[in-house]
C-alpha positions as CSV (number, residue, x, y, z in Angstrom):
1,X,42.1,141.9,-100.2
2,X,43.6,140.3,-104.1
3,X,40.3,139.8,-105.3
4,X,39.4,143.7,-104.8
5,X,42.6,144.7,-106.3
6,X,42.4,142.0,-109.2
7,X,38.3,142.7,-109.8
8,X,39.3,146.3,-109.8
9,X,42.0,145.6,-112.7
10,X,39.9,143.7,-114.8
11,X,36.9,146.3,-114.5
12,X,39.8,149.1,-115.6
13,X,40.4,146.8,-118.7
14,X,37.2,145.5,-119.4
15,X,36.5,149.7,-119.4
16,X,39.3,150.9,-121.5
17,X,38.7,148.0,-124.3
18,X,35.3,148.4,-124.4
19,X,36.2,152.8,-125.1
20,X,38.9,152.0,-127.1
21,X,36.8,149.8,-129.6
22,X,33.8,152.4,-129.3
23,X,36.2,155.1,-130.4
24,X,37.2,152.8,-133.2
25,X,34.1,152.6,-134.5
26,X,33.4,156.2,-134.2
27,X,36.4,156.7,-136.3
28,X,35.0,154.5,-138.8
29,X,32.1,156.8,-139.6
30,X,34.2,160.3,-139.1
31,X,36.9,158.9,-142.0
32,X,33.5,158.4,-143.5
33,X,32.0,161.8,-142.8
34,X,35.3,163.5,-143.7
35,X,35.4,161.4,-147.5
36,X,31.4,162.8,-148.0
37,X,31.9,166.3,-146.4
38,X,35.5,166.3,-149.5
39,X,32.9,165.7,-152.1
40,X,30.0,168.3,-151.0
41,X,32.4,170.8,-150.4
42,X,33.4,170.1,-153.7
43,X,30.4,170.9,-155.3
44,X,29.8,173.3,-153.6
45,X,32.9,175.2,-155.6
46,X,31.3,174.2,-158.1
47,X,28.5,175.5,-158.1
48,X,29.8,178.5,-156.7
49,X,32.3,178.8,-160.0
50,X,28.7,178.8,-162.4
51,X,27.0,181.5,-160.0
52,X,24.0,178.9,-158.8
53,X,25.0,179.4,-154.8
54,X,26.8,182.2,-152.9
55,X,30.2,181.5,-151.0
56,X,28.8,181.9,-147.9
57,X,27.2,178.0,-148.8
58,X,30.9,176.8,-149.3
59,X,32.5,178.2,-146.3
60,X,29.5,176.6,-144.4
61,X,30.9,173.5,-146.0
62,X,34.4,174.5,-145.2
63,X,33.7,174.5,-142.0
64,X,31.2,171.5,-142.0
65,X,34.8,169.7,-143.1
66,X,37.2,170.9,-140.3
67,X,34.2,169.8,-137.8
68,X,35.2,166.4,-138.8
69,X,38.6,166.7,-139.2
70,X,38.3,167.9,-135.1
71,X,36.0,165.4,-134.2
72,X,38.5,162.6,-135.6
73,X,41.3,164.1,-133.8
74,X,39.4,164.1,-130.7
75,X,38.4,160.4,-131.1
76,X,42.1,159.3,-132.4
77,X,43.4,161.4,-128.8
78,X,40.6,159.1,-126.9
79,X,41.7,155.9,-128.6
80,X,45.7,156.3,-127.5
81,X,44.7,157.5,-124.3
82,X,42.4,154.0,-123.7
83,X,45.6,152.1,-125.2
84,X,47.4,154.2,-121.7
85,X,44.3,153.0,-119.5
86,X,44.9,149.1,-120.7
87,X,48.5,149.2,-120.6
88,X,48.6,150.9,-117.4
89,X,44.9,147.9,-116.2
90,X,47.6,145.6,-117.2
91,X,50.3,146.3,-114.8
92,X,53.2,148.2,-117.4
93,X,54.6,151.0,-116.9
94,X,56.1,153.7,-118.6
95,X,60.3,153.1,-117.5
96,X,62.7,153.0,-120.1
97,X,64.3,149.7,-120.4
98,X,67.3,150.6,-119.2
99,X,66.9,153.4,-116.2
100,X,64.7,150.1,-115.5
101,X,67.9,148.0,-115.7
102,X,69.9,150.6,-113.4
103,X,67.3,150.8,-110.7
104,X,66.6,146.7,-110.5
105,X,69.6,145.1,-111.3
106,X,68.1,141.8,-110.4
107,X,65.3,141.9,-112.6
108,X,67.4,143.2,-115.9
109,X,68.7,139.7,-116.5
110,X,65.2,138.3,-116.3
């Protein structure tokens, strides 16, 4: 039974680490995509001012930029969830240190 619990804990930690690594890679791609969308928006606005394109193209570029930013926020949220999963898989908890000292006075001195 102990071995099963240990294997499951290692598996959960490994999965969380892999998913956080994947999310970090996606965050890098999204950061670059946001930069490219910002540049494209500047170009679209310039082209609109000189009459080369209509306002619809500018609005579409704004939507693309907003979508990239939204995806980046989702990936950052996912990364934080994975960090919590790693913490929990490794035996962590969310008790405040002072609350733990009151609840478990013998452990407070360790």
